[in-house]
C-alpha positions in Angstrom: 0.0 0.0 0.0 1.5 3.3 -1.0 0.5 6.7 0.4 1.1 9.6 -2.1 2.3 12.7 -0.3 2.6 16.0 -2.2 2.7 19.7 -1.8 6.1 20.3 -0.6 8.4 22.9 -2.0 10.5 25.9 -1.2 9.0 29.0 0.4 10.2 32.0 2.2 9.7 32.5 6.0 6.1 33.6 6.7 4.7 31.8 3.7 2.3 28.9 3.5 2.1 25.4 2.0 -0.5 22.7 2.0 0.5 19.1 2.0 -1.7 16.3 0.8 -1.6 12.6 1.3 -3.8 10.4 -0.8 -4.5 6.9 0.5 -6.5 3.9 -0.6 -10.0 4.1 0.7 -9.7 0.6 2.2 -7.3 1.9 4.8 -8.6 5.4 5.4 -11.6 4.6 7.5 -11.3 3.7 11.2 -7.6 4.7 11.2 -5.4 7.1 13.0 -3.3 9.3 10.8 -0.8 12.1 11.0 2.1 14.0 9.7 5.7 13.6 10.7 8.8 15.5 9.7 12.5 14.9 9.8 14.9 17.8 9.7 18.4 17.3 8.5 20.5 15.5 11.2 17.5 15.0 13.5 15.1 12.3 14.4 11.6 12.1 12.9 9.0 13.9 15.0 5.3 14.0 15.1 3.9 17.3 13.7 0.1 16.7 13.8 -2.3 13.8 14.1 -5.8 12.7 14.4 -6.1 10.5 17.4 -8.1 7.3 17.8 -11.1 9.3 19.0 -10.8 11.8 16.1 -9.4 14.6 18.0 -6.3 16.5 16.9 -2.9 16.8 18.5 -0.1 19.1 17.5 3.5 19.5 18.3 4.0 22.6 20.5 6.3 24.1 17.8 3.4 24.2 15.2 0.4 25.0 17.4 -1.5 27.9 16.0 0.3 27.8 12.6 -0.5 24.3 11.2 -3.8 22.6 10.7 -4.4 19.0 10.0 -7.6 18.0 8.2 -9.0 15.1 6.2 -11.5 14.5 3.4 -13.0 11.1 3.9 -14.7 11.2 0.5 -11.4 11.6 -1.2 -9.4 9.5 1.3 -7.0 12.3 1.6 -5.1 13.8 4.6 -4.0 17.4 4.6 -1.6 19.7 6.5 -2.1 23.4 6.1 1.1 25.2 7.1 1.0 28.9 7.7 3.6 31.3 9.0 6.4 29.0 8.1 9.7 29.3 9.8 13.2 28.1 8.7 13.1 25.5 11.5 10.0 23.9 9.8 12.4 22.7 7.0 12.4 18.9 6.6 10.9 15.9 4.9 7.3 15.6 5.8 5.7 12.2 5.7 2.1 11.0 6.3 1.3 8.0 8.4 -1.8 5.9 8.7 -2.3 3.2 11.4 -5.2 0.8 10.9 -5.8 -2.4 12.7 -2.1 -2.7 13.8 -0.7 -2.0 10.3 1.4 1.0 9.8 1.6 2.8 6.4 3.9 5.5 5.4 4.1 8.0 2.5 7.3 8.6 0.6 7.8 12.0 2.1 7.7 15.5 0.6 10.5 18.1 1.1 9.6 21.4 2.6 12.3 24.1 2.6 11.8 27.4 4.3 14.3 30.1 3.6 14.9 33.1 5.9 
């Protein structure tokens, strides 16, 4: 199963990007899902997620700037990123966990210049 992440790119500080992650409909329902990022030389970290009860959770560093959303009719997960900072630079990957199976997207690079 392949998740297709897209929407990354290069943007100046203060700009915005929207990431998308398309998934097969068969794994999109009754799943937890989220976005992770890995900055150069650092470990992968959780950015935002939908929890098992459907609530959202954000890393402190992105609260108030990033918004995670989903369109169940399109089986697509989104991450709206506003007021981007250079420290948001990294490879962003989507993740879906359903019935014990973990699925990852291939990652999309976000580069924020100062």
